[in-house]
C-alpha positions as CSV (number, residue, x, y, z in Angstrom):
1,M,38.7,39.3,-12.7
2,E,36.1,36.6,-12.6
3,I,33.1,35.9,-10.4
4,Q,31.3,32.6,-11.0
5,A,27.9,32.9,-12.9
6,I,25.2,33.9,-10.4
7,H,21.7,33.4,-11.5
8,G,18.5,32.2,-9.9
9,S,17.1,33.0,-6.5
10,G,19.0,33.6,-3.3
11,I,16.3,32.1,-1.1
12,T,16.1,28.3,-1.1
13,A,12.6,26.8,-1.3
14,C,11.6,24.2,1.2
15,S,8.4,22.5,2.4
16,A,7.3,22.2,6.0
17,Q,8.4,18.5,5.9
18,A,11.9,19.3,4.5
19,P,14.6,17.2,6.2
20,A,17.1,19.2,8.3
21,G,20.0,17.8,6.3
22,G,22.5,20.6,5.7
23,S,24.4,22.5,8.3
24,L,25.1,26.2,8.6
25,G,28.9,25.6,8.1
26,S,28.4,23.6,4.9
27,H,26.0,26.1,3.5
28,L,28.5,28.9,4.0
29,A,31.3,26.8,2.4
30,K,29.1,26.0,-0.6
31,R,28.1,29.7,-1.0
32,L,31.8,30.7,-1.1
33,V,32.6,28.2,-3.8
34,Q,29.6,29.2,-5.7
35,I,30.6,32.9,-6.0
36,G,34.1,32.0,-7.1
37,V,36.1,31.7,-3.8
38,K,38.3,28.6,-4.0
39,D,40.8,29.7,-1.3
40,V,40.0,31.1,2.1
41,F,42.7,32.8,4.2
42,S,42.5,32.2,7.9
43,V,44.0,32.4,11.4
44,P,42.5,29.8,13.8
45,G,41.1,30.8,17.2
46,D,38.9,29.0,19.6
47,F,35.7,30.7,18.5
48,N,36.2,29.8,14.8
49,L,37.6,26.2,15.0
50,A,34.3,24.4,14.4
51,L,33.6,26.6,11.4
52,L,37.1,25.9,10.0
53,D,36.3,22.2,10.2
54,H,33.3,22.7,7.9
55,L,35.2,24.8,5.4
56,I,37.9,22.1,5.2
57,A,35.2,19.5,4.6
58,E,34.1,21.3,1.4
59,P,36.1,19.5,-1.3
60,E,36.3,22.6,-3.6
61,L,37.5,24.9,-0.9
62,N,41.1,25.3,0.1
63,L,41.9,26.7,3.6
64,I,45.1,28.7,3.8
65,G,46.5,29.4,7.3
66,C,48.3,32.8,7.5
67,C,50.8,34.0,10.1
68,N,48.5,36.8,11.3
69,E,45.1,38.3,10.7
70,L,46.3,41.4,9.0
71,N,48.1,39.4,6.3
72,A,45.0,37.1,5.9
73,G,43.0,40.3,5.2
74,Y,45.6,41.6,2.7
75,A,45.7,38.2,1.1
76,A,41.9,38.2,0.6
77,D,42.3,41.7,-0.9
78,G,44.9,40.5,-3.4
79,Y,42.8,37.4,-4.2
80,A,39.8,39.6,-4.9
81,R,41.8,41.7,-7.3
82,A,42.5,38.6,-9.4
83,K,39.3,36.6,-8.9
84,G,36.7,39.3,-8.3
85,V,35.9,38.3,-4.7
86,G,37.9,37.1,-1.7
87,A,37.4,35.7,1.8
88,C,39.1,35.5,5.2
89,V,38.2,33.8,8.5
90,V,39.4,35.1,11.9
91,T,38.3,34.7,15.5
92,F,36.3,37.1,17.7
93,T,37.6,40.6,18.6
94,V,41.4,39.8,18.9
95,G,41.2,38.5,15.3
96,G,38.6,40.8,14.1
97,L,40.3,44.0,15.3
98,S,43.6,42.7,13.8
99,V,42.1,42.2,10.4
100,L,40.2,45.5,10.5
101,N,43.0,47.5,8.8
102,A,43.1,45.2,5.8
103,I,39.3,45.3,5.4
104,A,39.4,49.1,5.5
105,G,41.9,49.0,2.7
106,A,39.7,46.7,0.6
107,Y,36.7,49.0,1.3
108,S,38.8,52.0,-0.1
109,E,39.6,50.0,-3.2
110,N,36.0,48.7,-3.8
111,L,36.9,45.0,-3.3
112,P,34.2,42.5,-2.2
113,V,36.0,40.7,0.6
114,I,33.8,38.4,2.8
115,C,35.3,38.8,6.3
116,I,34.0,35.9,8.5
117,V,34.4,35.9,12.3
118,G,33.9,33.1,14.7
119,G,31.7,34.7,17.4
120,P,30.7,33.8,21.0
121,N,28.4,31.0,21.8
122,S,24.8,32.0,21.0
123,N,23.8,31.4,24.6
124,D,26.1,34.2,25.8
125,Y,24.3,36.9,23.9
126,G,21.9,38.9,26.1
127,T,23.6,37.8,29.3
128,N,25.8,39.8,31.7
129,R,28.8,37.5,31.1
130,I,32.3,38.6,30.5
131,L,34.2,36.6,27.8
132,H,37.8,36.2,27.0
133,H,39.1,37.9,23.8
134,T,37.1,40.9,24.7
135,I,37.9,44.2,26.4
136,G,36.4,42.9,29.6
137,L,32.9,44.3,29.4
138,P,29.7,42.3,29.0
139,D,29.1,43.9,25.6
140,F,29.9,41.9,22.5
141,S,29.2,44.7,20.1
142,Q,32.6,46.4,20.1
143,E,33.9,44.4,17.1
144,L,30.6,44.9,15.2
145,R,30.7,48.7,15.8
146,C,34.3,48.9,14.5
147,F,33.3,47.0,11.3
148,Q,30.2,49.1,10.6
149,T,32.4,51.9,9.2
150,V,34.5,49.7,6.8
151,T,32.0,47.2,5.4
152,C,28.9,47.7,3.4
153,I,26.8,45.2,5.5
154,Q,27.2,43.4,8.8
155,A,25.5,40.1,9.8
156,V,25.6,38.7,13.4
157,V,24.4,35.1,13.1
158,N,23.5,33.8,16.6
159,N,20.2,32.1,15.7
160,L,19.6,29.3,13.2
161,D,16.2,30.6,12.1
162,D,17.5,33.6,10.3
163,A,21.0,32.4,9.6
164,H,20.4,31.5,6.0
165,E,18.9,34.9,5.2
166,L,21.6,36.9,7.0
167,I,24.5,35.0,5.3
168,D,23.0,35.2,1.8
169,T,22.1,38.8,2.2
170,A,25.6,39.7,3.4
171,I,27.3,37.9,0.6
172,S,25.0,39.1,-2.2
173,T,25.3,42.7,-0.9
174,A,29.1,42.6,-0.9
175,L,28.9,41.4,-4.6
176,K,26.4,44.1,-5.6
177,E,28.2,46.9,-3.8
178,S,31.7,45.7,-4.5
179,K,32.6,46.3,-0.9
180,P,33.6,44.1,2.0
181,A,31.0,42.3,4.2
182,Y,31.3,41.3,7.9
183,I,29.7,38.0,9.0
184,S,30.0,36.9,12.6
185,I,28.9,33.3,13.3
186,S,28.4,31.9,16.8
187,C,30.9,29.2,17.6
188,N,28.2,26.6,18.5
189,L,26.2,26.9,15.3
190,P,28.3,25.7,12.3
191,G,27.6,22.0,12.8
192,L,23.9,22.3,13.4
193,S,21.3,21.5,10.7
194,H,18.2,23.4,10.0
195,P,15.3,23.1,7.5
196,T,16.5,26.2,5.6
197,F,19.8,24.4,4.8
198,A,18.1,21.1,3.7
199,R,19.1,21.5,0.0
200,E,22.0,22.8,-2.0
201,P,21.9,26.6,-2.0
202,V,20.2,27.9,-5.2
203,P,22.6,30.3,-7.0
204,F,22.1,34.0,-6.3
205,F,20.2,36.2,-8.7
206,L,21.9,39.6,-8.9
207,A,19.7,41.9,-11.0
208,P,21.8,44.0,-13.4
209,K,21.8,47.8,-12.8
210,V,20.1,49.5,-15.7
211,S,20.3,53.2,-16.3
212,N,17.4,55.6,-16.3
213,Q,16.9,55.6,-20.1
214,L,15.9,59.3,-20.3
215,G,18.9,60.3,-18.2
216,L,21.2,58.1,-20.2
217,E,20.0,59.7,-23.5
218,A,20.3,63.2,-22.1
219,A,23.8,62.6,-20.7
220,V,25.0,61.1,-23.9
221,D,23.6,63.9,-26.0
222,A,25.0,66.7,-23.8
223,T,28.4,65.0,-23.6
224,A,28.6,64.4,-27.4
225,E,27.6,68.0,-28.1
226,F,30.4,69.3,-25.8
227,L,33.1,66.9,-27.1
228,N,32.2,67.3,-30.8
229,K,32.8,71.0,-30.5
230,A,36.2,70.6,-28.7
231,V,39.4,71.0,-30.7
232,K,41.7,68.7,-28.8
233,P,39.9,66.5,-26.3
234,V,41.6,63.7,-24.2
235,I,40.5,60.7,-22.1
236,V,41.8,59.9,-18.7
237,G,41.0,56.5,-17.1
238,G,40.5,56.4,-13.3
239,P,40.4,53.7,-10.6
240,K,36.6,53.3,-10.5
241,L,36.8,51.6,-13.9
242,R,37.2,48.4,-11.8
243,V,34.1,48.7,-9.6
244,A,32.0,49.7,-12.7
245,K,33.4,46.7,-14.7
246,A,33.7,49.2,-17.6
247,Q,37.1,48.3,-19.1
248,Q,35.6,47.0,-22.3
249,A,33.2,50.0,-22.7
250,F,36.2,52.3,-22.0
251,L,38.0,50.6,-24.9
252,E,35.0,51.1,-27.2
253,F,34.9,54.8,-26.3
254,A,38.7,55.2,-26.9
255,N,38.6,53.4,-30.2
256,A,35.6,55.4,-31.5
257,S,36.9,58.8,-30.4
258,G,40.5,58.8,-31.6
259,Y,41.4,60.9,-28.5
260,P,44.7,60.3,-26.6
261,V,44.2,58.0,-23.6
262,A,46.0,58.6,-20.3
263,V,45.6,56.9,-17.0
264,M,45.4,58.2,-13.5
265,P,48.2,56.7,-11.3
266,S,45.7,54.8,-9.2
267,A,44.2,53.2,-12.3
268,K,47.4,51.8,-13.7
269,G,46.7,48.2,-15.0
270,L,43.0,49.0,-15.7
271,V,43.7,50.7,-19.1
272,P,45.5,48.8,-21.9
273,E,48.9,50.4,-22.4
274,H,49.5,48.6,-25.7
275,H,46.6,50.7,-27.2
276,P,47.9,52.9,-30.1
277,H,46.5,56.1,-28.4
278,F,47.9,55.4,-24.9
279,I,50.1,58.4,-23.9
280,G,51.0,57.5,-20.3
281,T,50.2,58.4,-16.7
282,Y,48.5,61.7,-15.9
283,W,49.7,62.7,-12.4
284,G,50.0,66.5,-12.6
285,A,53.6,67.6,-12.1
286,V,54.9,64.0,-12.0
287,S,53.1,62.8,-15.1
288,S,54.8,60.7,-17.8
289,S,56.9,62.7,-20.2
290,F,54.7,64.8,-22.5
291,C,51.5,63.3,-21.1
292,G,50.8,66.0,-18.5
293,E,51.2,68.7,-21.1
294,I,48.8,67.1,-23.5
295,V,46.1,66.6,-20.8
296,E,46.4,70.0,-19.2
297,S,46.4,71.9,-22.5
298,A,43.3,70.1,-23.8
299,D,40.1,72.1,-24.2
300,A,38.0,69.1,-23.0
301,Y,39.0,66.1,-20.8
302,V,36.8,63.1,-20.0
303,F,37.9,61.6,-16.6
304,V,36.3,58.1,-16.4
305,G,36.0,56.9,-12.8
306,P,38.4,59.4,-11.2
307,I,39.3,59.8,-7.5
308,F,40.9,63.2,-6.9
309,N,42.6,63.1,-3.5
310,D,45.7,64.8,-2.2
311,Y,48.0,62.0,-3.5
312,S,46.5,61.7,-7.0
313,S,46.3,65.5,-7.3
314,V,50.0,65.9,-6.1
315,G,49.0,68.0,-3.1
316,Y,46.0,69.6,-4.9
317,S,48.2,71.0,-7.6
318,L,46.5,69.7,-10.8
319,L,45.9,72.2,-13.6
320,I,42.5,70.8,-14.3
321,K,39.7,73.3,-14.9
322,K,36.1,72.3,-14.0
323,E,34.6,74.1,-17.1
324,K,36.5,71.7,-19.3
325,L,35.9,68.5,-17.3
326,I,33.5,65.7,-17.9
327,S,33.4,63.4,-14.9
328,V,32.0,59.9,-15.5
329,Q,31.5,58.1,-12.2
330,P,30.1,54.5,-11.9
331,N,26.5,55.8,-11.7
332,R,26.6,59.5,-12.5
333,V,27.8,61.9,-15.3
334,T,28.7,65.5,-14.6
335,I,29.4,67.9,-17.5
336,C,31.6,70.8,-16.5
337,N,29.9,73.0,-13.9
338,G,26.6,71.3,-14.7
339,P,24.3,69.6,-15.6
340,S,24.7,66.3,-13.7
341,F,22.9,63.1,-14.6
342,G,22.2,60.5,-11.9
343,W,21.4,56.8,-12.2
344,V,23.4,56.7,-15.5
345,F,25.8,53.7,-15.4
346,M,29.3,54.0,-16.8
347,T,29.3,50.9,-19.1
348,E,26.1,51.9,-20.8
349,F,27.1,55.5,-21.0
350,L,30.5,54.9,-22.6
351,S,29.1,52.4,-25.1
352,A,26.3,54.8,-26.2
353,L,28.6,57.8,-26.3
354,A,31.0,55.9,-28.6
355,K,28.3,55.8,-31.2
356,K,27.7,59.6,-31.1
357,L,31.3,61.0,-31.4
358,K,33.1,62.4,-34.3
359,K,36.6,61.0,-34.6
360,N,39.1,63.6,-33.5
361,S,42.9,62.8,-33.4
362,T,44.2,66.4,-33.1
363,A,45.5,65.9,-29.5
364,M,47.0,62.6,-30.5
365,E,48.8,64.2,-33.4
366,N,50.1,66.9,-31.1
367,F,51.4,64.3,-28.7
368,R,53.3,62.5,-31.5
369,R,54.7,65.9,-32.7
370,I,56.2,66.8,-29.3
371,Y,57.1,63.3,-28.1
372,V,60.8,62.5,-27.9
373,P,61.4,58.8,-27.1
374,P,63.8,58.0,-24.3
375,G,67.1,58.1,-26.1
376,V,69.8,58.0,-23.5
377,A,70.8,54.5,-22.7
378,L,71.4,54.0,-18.9
379,T,75.1,53.4,-18.5
380,R,77.2,52.4,-15.5
381,G,80.8,52.1,-14.6
382,K,82.6,48.9,-13.8
383,D,81.4,47.6,-10.4
384,E,79.4,50.7,-9.9
385,P,76.8,50.3,-7.1
386,L,73.4,49.4,-8.4
387,R,71.0,52.3,-9.1
388,V,67.2,52.0,-8.8
389,N,66.6,53.1,-12.4
390,I,68.9,50.3,-13.6
391,L,66.9,47.8,-11.5
392,F,63.6,48.9,-13.1
393,K,65.1,48.7,-16.6
394,H,65.6,45.0,-15.9
395,I,62.2,44.5,-14.4
396,Q,60.7,46.1,-17.5
397,E,62.4,43.4,-19.6
398,M,60.8,40.6,-17.4
399,L,57.2,41.7,-18.1
400,S,54.9,39.7,-20.3
401,Q,51.2,38.5,-20.4
402,E,52.3,35.7,-18.1
403,T,53.4,38.1,-15.3
404,A,51.8,40.5,-12.8
405,V,53.3,43.3,-10.9
406,I,52.5,44.1,-7.2
407,A,53.8,47.5,-6.2
408,E,54.2,48.3,-2.5
409,T,53.4,51.7,-1.1
410,G,56.4,54.0,-1.4
411,D,59.0,54.7,-4.1
412,S,57.8,51.5,-5.8
413,W,54.6,53.4,-6.7
414,F,56.7,55.8,-8.8
415,N,59.2,53.4,-10.3
416,C,56.5,50.8,-11.2
417,Q,54.3,53.6,-12.6
418,K,57.0,54.0,-15.3
419,L,56.8,50.4,-16.4
420,R,55.1,49.9,-19.7
421,L,52.7,47.0,-19.3
422,P,52.4,44.4,-22.1
423,E,49.0,43.2,-23.1
424,N,47.3,41.2,-20.2
425,C,50.2,41.8,-17.8
426,G,48.6,42.2,-14.3
427,Y,49.3,45.2,-12.2
428,E,48.1,46.0,-8.6
429,F,48.8,48.5,-5.9
430,Q,46.9,50.2,-3.1
431,M,47.0,53.9,-3.7
432,Q,43.9,55.2,-2.0
433,Y,44.6,53.6,1.4
434,G,48.4,53.4,1.0
435,S,49.0,51.0,3.9
436,I,52.7,50.0,4.1
437,G,53.1,46.2,4.2
438,W,50.0,45.5,2.1
439,S,52.0,44.0,-0.7
440,V,53.3,40.9,1.1
441,G,49.8,39.6,1.9
442,A,48.5,40.8,-1.5
443,T,51.2,39.0,-3.3
444,L,50.2,35.8,-1.4
445,G,46.5,36.2,-2.3
446,Y,47.0,37.4,-5.9
447,A,49.4,34.6,-6.7
448,Q,47.0,32.0,-5.2
449,A,44.2,33.3,-7.4
450,A,46.1,33.9,-10.7
451,R,48.0,30.6,-10.9
452,N,48.7,31.3,-14.6
453,K,50.8,34.3,-13.9
454,R,54.2,34.8,-12.1
455,V,53.9,37.7,-9.7
456,I,56.8,40.2,-9.5
457,A,56.6,42.1,-6.2
458,C,58.5,45.3,-5.6
459,I,58.7,45.9,-1.9
460,G,60.7,48.4,0.2
461,D,62.6,47.3,3.3
462,G,60.5,49.3,5.6
463,S,57.2,47.9,4.3
464,F,58.6,44.4,4.3
465,Q,59.4,44.6,8.0
466,V,55.6,45.1,8.8
467,T,54.3,41.9,7.2
468,A,57.4,39.7,6.3
469,Q,56.1,36.5,8.1
470,D,53.7,35.4,5.3
471,V,56.6,34.6,2.9
472,S,56.2,31.4,5.0
473,T,52.6,30.9,3.7
474,M,53.8,31.5,0.1
475,L,56.2,28.6,0.5
476,R,53.5,26.4,2.0
477,C,51.3,27.1,-1.0
478,G,54.1,26.3,-3.5
479,Q,54.1,29.8,-5.1
480,N,56.8,30.9,-7.4
481,S,56.6,34.7,-7.1
482,I,59.7,36.9,-7.5
483,I,60.1,39.4,-4.7
484,F,62.5,42.3,-5.2
485,L,63.3,43.6,-1.7
486,I,64.7,47.2,-2.2
487,N,66.9,47.8,0.7
488,N,67.7,51.5,1.1
489,G,67.7,51.6,4.9
490,G,64.4,53.3,5.7
491,Y,61.0,54.8,4.8
492,T,62.0,56.6,1.7
493,I,58.5,58.0,0.8
494,E,58.2,59.5,4.3
495,V,61.8,60.9,4.0
496,E,60.7,62.9,0.9
497,I,57.5,64.2,2.6
498,H,59.1,65.0,6.0
499,D,62.4,63.6,7.2
500,G,63.4,62.7,10.7
501,P,65.2,60.0,12.7
502,Y,61.9,58.0,12.8
503,N,62.3,57.2,9.1
504,V,65.5,55.2,9.7
505,I,65.0,51.5,10.4
506,K,67.1,48.7,11.8
507,N,68.7,46.9,8.9
508,W,68.0,43.2,8.6
509,D,69.8,40.4,6.8
510,Y,66.7,40.0,4.6
511,T,67.9,37.0,2.6
512,G,69.1,35.4,5.9
513,L,65.5,35.9,7.3
514,V,63.9,34.3,4.2
515,N,66.3,31.4,4.3
516,A,65.4,30.9,8.0
517,I,61.7,31.0,7.2
518,H,62.3,28.5,4.3
519,N,64.0,26.1,6.7
520,G,64.3,23.5,4.0
521,E,60.6,23.1,3.4
522,G,59.3,24.1,-0.1
523,K,61.1,25.6,-3.0
524,C,63.0,28.8,-2.2
525,W,66.0,30.7,-3.7
526,T,67.5,33.9,-2.4
527,A,70.2,36.3,-3.6
528,K,71.7,39.6,-2.4
529,V,72.8,41.9,-5.2
530,R,74.8,45.1,-5.2
531,T,75.8,45.6,-8.9
532,E,74.0,45.4,-12.3
533,D,76.0,42.2,-13.2
534,E,74.9,40.5,-10.0
535,L,71.3,41.6,-10.7
536,T,71.4,40.3,-14.3
537,E,72.7,36.9,-13.0
538,A,70.1,36.7,-10.3
539,I,67.2,37.4,-12.7
540,A,68.6,34.8,-15.1
541,T,68.6,32.3,-12.3
542,A,65.1,33.3,-11.0
543,T,63.6,32.9,-14.5
544,G,65.7,29.9,-15.4
545,T,66.9,27.2,-13.0
546,H,64.6,28.4,-10.2
547,K,61.5,29.4,-12.3
548,D,59.4,27.0,-10.1
549,S,60.7,28.5,-6.8
550,L,59.8,31.4,-4.7
551,C,62.7,33.8,-5.5
552,F,63.7,36.5,-3.1
553,I,66.2,39.1,-4.5
554,E,67.5,41.6,-2.0
555,V,68.7,44.7,-3.9
556,L,71.0,47.0,-1.9
557,V,70.8,50.7,-3.1
558,H,71.8,54.1,-1.7
559,K,69.4,55.5,0.8
560,D,68.9,58.7,-1.3
561,D,68.5,56.9,-4.6
562,T,64.9,57.8,-5.4
563,S,62.9,58.6,-8.5
564,K,62.7,62.2,-9.5
565,E,58.9,61.9,-9.4
566,L,59.0,61.0,-5.7
567,L,61.2,64.1,-5.0
568,E,58.7,66.4,-6.7
569,W,55.6,64.6,-5.4
570,G,57.0,64.5,-1.8
571,S,57.7,68.2,-1.7
572,R,54.2,69.1,-3.0
573,V,52.4,66.7,-0.6
574,S,54.6,68.1,2.3
575,N,53.5,71.6,1.3
576,A,49.8,70.5,1.3
577,N,50.2,68.8,4.7
578,S,51.9,71.8,6.3
579,R,49.3,74.5,5.2
580,P,48.6,76.7,8.2
581,P,45.1,76.9,9.7
582,N,42.7,79.1,7.9
583,P,41.8,82.3,9.8
584,Q,38.8,81.6,12.0
């Protein structure tokens, strides 16, 4: 991830005689470029058209029109994963409430997405007028109230005098909190100049967060004392490593300790899997082979940035004991049942702890002792229908430091979880929010930000039906992602939690749909595969002759062909969902 260097003051200086040269729209455009946003995902509407003109006028900013607001938000989410920050622009209420779901997802994953809305004319505020694109009441606050729960800051800009301050505060807060921000800008303001916009915006100064030194020392000493007494400690990386920007410090800690290193499923891609002490995914009953046993049998485990929810805990069935657990959160360390140390930041804590640990490779040696490498080659009969495990065997062979994997919510979570990521291979999925359809927009945004990588997206047919339109935008942007559309006739993840006729969907001719969207404009290649031989040929074409094209490979598999992990996980989540009410 990268955010442009941000130093200096966020408030521009001006004298009383300063010329009113710059406009609100140009200031916002320059701010976006300054923080690292080079592409903004948008859907036009009458309230944001003037603002879009100013964004287009900024030479370093590329405006990308999406098919709908939900996908624009998902694209900004994917972009923020690769670049460190993303942005989208929609219109008032009809656009804002449409993008809301994507912004909630970004909030759950700690992604700074700047959501900009073109708002009503400033003269309409405080009147009793009823506007179009609203619910028919003379109250313009409905959209704002909806965004208050899924953004870290909200700015309604309907007055030029405080516009500069509101915009800068919203953007800098999103970067500091690593959460989305909502900015509404009245439709009649973008082109107007004001003395506060008279000069180029001075880069932000974001003061680094520094730990309470006494708390840091106490946390490190107490943790080191506990771990140095342990016989077979382990480390488990969690998803909040991203928001804490602590991957490098995590590596220092892992190297110094000698402990085995596992990763929570929601943190895949944040921990280097080429590390010699990496043992796989810890996911309770559906962990990687031999990984769960090593973690759960340890007498001390350090979870760095964990989120324990019903999905990551496999229906609350983890065999993790609090008296053995050290939990390292972005700004707090808790040792077993206590003590707990606040205002201790993860990066500083892990680096300091690394210097105080005795090397202990006992658990790593135990893992090597019990580990049996996968020894049975996957075989298939002549013209046998393609199986999902065969598909992912071939996807594994496609991975390199020049690729990134986007895994859609569903069985792709489990199949992609088993991929072994080479050094610097990107990996993204949305496990906390788990919104089906997220991956189409996220693939668009991630590929636009990470132009040096070829994105491999694994998407189920049910999810694809939610957001399919923005394959169109990928083609307009000249992207060359490879989409594997796994067609098994329904919502497989829901089937394994609770089956019913609602999980069966209308089958589409998916390659025919993408060919229709392509319509001869841009580079696109599609294939429909039913056997391993057809798959091998399709992959060879996608990575050879059509390596510069968007490649869409529809893979037809049996409706009950799921990973064994999904079967186990689904039954446990189903059990958790169906618990009877506690006695009152």
